[in-house]
C-alpha positions as CSV (number, residue, x, y, z in Angstrom):
1,X,0.0,0.0,0.0
2,X,2.9,2.4,0.8
3,X,4.3,2.3,-2.7
4,X,0.8,3.0,-4.2
5,X,0.3,5.9,-1.7
6,X,3.7,7.4,-2.7
7,X,2.8,7.2,-6.4
8,X,-0.5,8.9,-5.7
9,X,1.2,11.7,-3.9
10,X,3.7,12.2,-6.7
11,X,0.8,12.3,-9.2
12,X,-1.0,15.0,-7.2
13,X,2.2,17.0,-6.9
14,X,2.9,16.8,-10.6
15,X,-0.7,17.9,-11.5
16,X,-0.5,20.8,-9.0
17,X,2.8,22.0,-10.5
18,X,1.5,21.8,-14.0
19,X,-1.6,23.8,-13.0
20,X,0.5,26.4,-11.2
21,X,2.7,26.7,-14.3
22,X,-0.3,27.0,-16.6
23,X,-1.8,29.8,-14.4
24,X,1.5,31.6,-14.4
25,X,1.7,31.5,-18.2
26,X,-1.9,32.8,-18.4
27,X,-1.1,35.7,-16.2
28,X,2.0,36.7,-18.2
29,X,0.1,36.7,-21.5
30,X,-2.0,39.8,-21.0
31,X,-4.6,41.2,-23.4
32,X,-3.2,43.9,-25.7
33,X,-4.7,47.4,-25.4
34,X,-6.5,49.0,-28.4
35,X,-3.5,51.3,-28.8
36,X,-1.2,48.3,-29.0
37,X,-3.4,46.5,-31.5
38,X,-3.5,49.5,-33.8
39,X,0.2,50.0,-33.5
40,X,0.9,46.3,-34.2
41,X,-1.4,46.3,-37.2
42,X,0.8,49.1,-38.7
43,X,4.0,47.1,-38.0
44,X,5.1,48.3,-34.6
45,X,6.6,44.9,-33.8
46,X,9.2,45.6,-36.6
47,X,10.1,49.1,-35.2
48,X,12.9,47.6,-33.0
49,X,14.8,46.8,-36.2
50,X,14.6,50.4,-37.7
51,X,17.8,52.3,-37.9
52,X,16.8,55.2,-40.2
53,X,13.6,56.8,-41.5
54,X,13.6,59.2,-44.5
55,X,10.6,61.1,-45.8
56,X,9.4,64.3,-47.4
57,X,6.3,66.0,-45.9
58,X,4.3,68.2,-48.3
59,X,0.9,69.7,-48.6
60,X,-0.7,70.1,-52.1
61,X,-3.6,72.6,-52.4
62,X,-5.7,72.4,-55.6
63,X,-3.1,72.4,-58.4
64,X,-0.3,73.9,-56.3
65,X,2.3,71.3,-55.3
66,X,4.0,71.8,-52.0
67,X,7.8,71.8,-52.0
68,X,7.8,70.1,-48.6
69,X,10.4,69.4,-45.9
70,X,12.7,66.4,-46.2
71,X,13.8,64.5,-43.1
72,X,16.3,61.9,-42.1
73,X,15.9,60.5,-38.6
74,X,18.1,58.0,-36.8
75,X,15.7,56.8,-34.0
76,X,18.3,54.8,-32.1
77,X,20.5,58.0,-31.8
78,X,17.6,60.4,-32.0
79,X,19.5,62.4,-34.5
80,X,17.6,64.5,-37.1
81,X,18.6,66.1,-40.4
82,X,16.2,68.5,-42.3
83,X,16.3,70.0,-45.8
84,X,13.7,72.7,-46.7
85,X,14.4,74.7,-49.8
86,X,17.9,76.1,-49.4
87,X,17.9,75.4,-45.7
88,X,19.8,72.4,-44.2
89,X,19.9,71.7,-40.5
90,X,21.1,68.8,-38.3
91,X,20.5,68.4,-34.6
92,X,20.2,65.9,-31.8
93,X,16.8,65.5,-30.1
94,X,18.8,64.7,-26.9
95,X,19.9,68.3,-26.7
96,X,17.3,70.8,-27.9
97,X,18.4,74.4,-27.7
98,X,17.1,77.8,-29.0
99,X,18.6,77.1,-32.5
100,X,17.0,73.6,-32.9
101,X,13.6,74.4,-31.3
102,X,11.8,75.5,-34.4
103,X,13.2,72.6,-36.5
104,X,12.2,70.2,-33.8
105,X,8.6,71.6,-33.7
106,X,8.4,70.9,-37.4
107,X,9.9,67.5,-37.1
108,X,7.5,66.4,-34.3
109,X,4.5,67.6,-36.4
110,X,5.7,65.8,-39.5
111,X,6.7,62.6,-37.7
112,X,3.4,62.6,-35.9
113,X,1.5,62.5,-39.2
114,X,3.8,59.8,-40.5
115,X,3.8,57.5,-37.5
116,X,0.6,58.3,-35.6
117,X,-0.2,54.6,-35.0
118,X,3.0,54.3,-33.1
119,X,2.5,57.6,-31.2
120,X,-0.5,55.9,-29.5
121,X,2.0,53.7,-27.6
122,X,4.9,56.2,-27.5
123,X,3.1,59.1,-25.9
124,X,2.6,57.7,-22.4
125,X,1.6,61.1,-21.0
126,X,-1.6,61.2,-23.2
127,X,-4.9,59.5,-22.2
128,X,-6.7,57.3,-24.6
129,X,-10.5,56.8,-24.4
130,X,-12.3,53.5,-24.5
131,X,-13.4,52.5,-28.1
132,X,-16.8,53.6,-29.3
133,X,-18.8,53.2,-32.5
134,X,-18.9,56.5,-34.5
135,X,-19.5,57.8,-37.9
136,X,-16.3,58.9,-39.8
137,X,-16.2,62.6,-40.7
138,X,-15.4,62.1,-44.4
139,X,-16.7,58.8,-45.8
140,X,-19.7,58.8,-43.2
141,X,-18.9,55.1,-42.4
142,X,-19.6,53.5,-39.1
143,X,-16.2,52.5,-37.5
144,X,-14.6,52.1,-34.1
145,X,-13.1,55.3,-32.7
146,X,-10.7,56.2,-29.9
147,X,-9.7,59.7,-28.8
148,X,-6.1,60.5,-27.7
149,X,-6.0,63.6,-25.5
150,X,-2.8,65.4,-24.5
151,X,-2.2,67.0,-21.1
152,X,-2.9,70.7,-20.9
153,X,0.7,71.5,-20.1
154,X,4.0,70.4,-21.7
155,X,5.0,69.3,-25.1
156,X,4.2,71.1,-28.4
157,X,0.5,70.2,-28.5
158,X,-0.9,70.9,-25.0
159,X,-4.5,70.0,-24.6
160,X,-5.0,68.9,-28.2
161,X,-7.2,65.9,-29.0
162,X,-7.3,63.5,-32.0
163,X,-10.3,61.3,-32.8
164,X,-9.0,58.2,-34.6
165,X,-11.2,55.9,-36.7
166,X,-10.0,52.4,-37.4
167,X,-11.4,49.4,-39.2
168,X,-11.9,45.8,-38.1
169,X,-8.2,45.1,-38.9
170,X,-7.2,48.0,-36.6
171,X,-5.9,50.1,-39.6
172,X,-6.5,53.8,-39.3
173,X,-8.8,55.1,-42.0
174,X,-9.7,58.7,-40.9
175,X,-9.0,61.1,-38.1
176,X,-10.1,64.4,-36.7
177,X,-7.8,66.9,-35.0
178,X,-9.4,69.1,-32.3
179,X,-7.2,72.0,-31.1
180,X,-7.4,72.4,-27.4
181,X,-9.9,69.6,-27.2
182,X,-12.5,71.9,-28.8
183,X,-15.8,70.2,-29.7
184,X,-15.5,71.8,-33.1
185,X,-13.2,69.8,-35.5
186,X,-10.1,71.8,-36.6
187,X,-9.1,69.3,-39.4
188,X,-10.4,66.0,-40.6
189,X,-8.5,63.8,-43.2
190,X,-8.4,60.4,-44.6
191,X,-5.6,57.8,-44.2
192,X,-5.0,56.2,-47.6
193,X,-2.6,54.8,-50.1
194,X,-0.9,52.6,-47.5
195,X,2.6,51.4,-48.4
196,X,4.7,48.8,-46.7
197,X,8.3,49.8,-45.9
198,X,10.2,46.8,-44.4
199,X,7.2,45.9,-42.4
200,X,6.2,49.4,-41.4
201,X,2.8,50.4,-42.9
202,X,2.4,54.1,-43.6
203,X,-0.5,56.0,-45.1
204,X,1.1,58.2,-47.7
205,X,-1.9,60.4,-48.5
206,X,-4.2,62.3,-46.1
207,X,-7.0,64.1,-48.0
208,X,-9.8,66.5,-46.8
209,X,-13.4,65.9,-47.8
210,X,-13.3,68.1,-50.9
211,X,-10.2,66.4,-52.2
212,X,-8.5,69.7,-53.0
213,X,-6.1,69.4,-50.0
214,X,-3.7,66.5,-49.6
215,X,-1.0,66.1,-47.1
216,X,1.3,63.5,-48.6
217,X,4.6,61.7,-48.0
218,X,7.2,61.1,-50.7
219,X,10.7,59.6,-50.8
220,X,9.9,57.4,-47.9
221,X,12.6,54.9,-46.9
222,X,12.7,52.8,-43.8
223,X,16.1,51.2,-43.2
224,X,16.4,48.2,-40.9
225,X,19.2,46.1,-39.2
226,X,17.3,43.0,-40.2
227,X,15.4,42.7,-43.5
228,X,11.7,42.0,-42.9
229,X,10.1,39.7,-45.4
């Protein structure tokens, strides 16, 4: 009887250990937030491999083509280079001074448009609402929407809010910018003409409702340490 009793105790102990291990694994694997799901849908999991981002930010109005600002950003060093017309400027975001402040304001604005899905997880001082069903401002389609709201002090966009509309695949399709969290929209545009740059998905066109205004990205390059297939 003693050997049988010992075997039974060992079996109970093994089952208990397995159960504890299973519970631990369940606890570790937490549910992603909506912000993380949107970021990942746009390739955020590949961002760790990115060594350089190049792009030209321009706004076309009617038949007038914007000349734009061209940027090169080394995110691991946080080093930025800008070309705008005859102006060339290089600085480190680790050391912003009076000379680099205006260039950095422009860079943060342009980068925000380029990588807004990632800003949802980068900007940890902002608050993000629970998702809700809402009608998009341009296509008048019912989609899920979240609002990202920035604190009233600090940064370049204090108190501003963005309503972000995304589809069932968590891809952003439209957004509305509300300056100072005003109830009245300041600007609404589409997110379209998505392109894949080494696993990073970027909307290269943002159009207003009448189609006569288009904020667009050209000469986009995303360089990585490891090629993403």
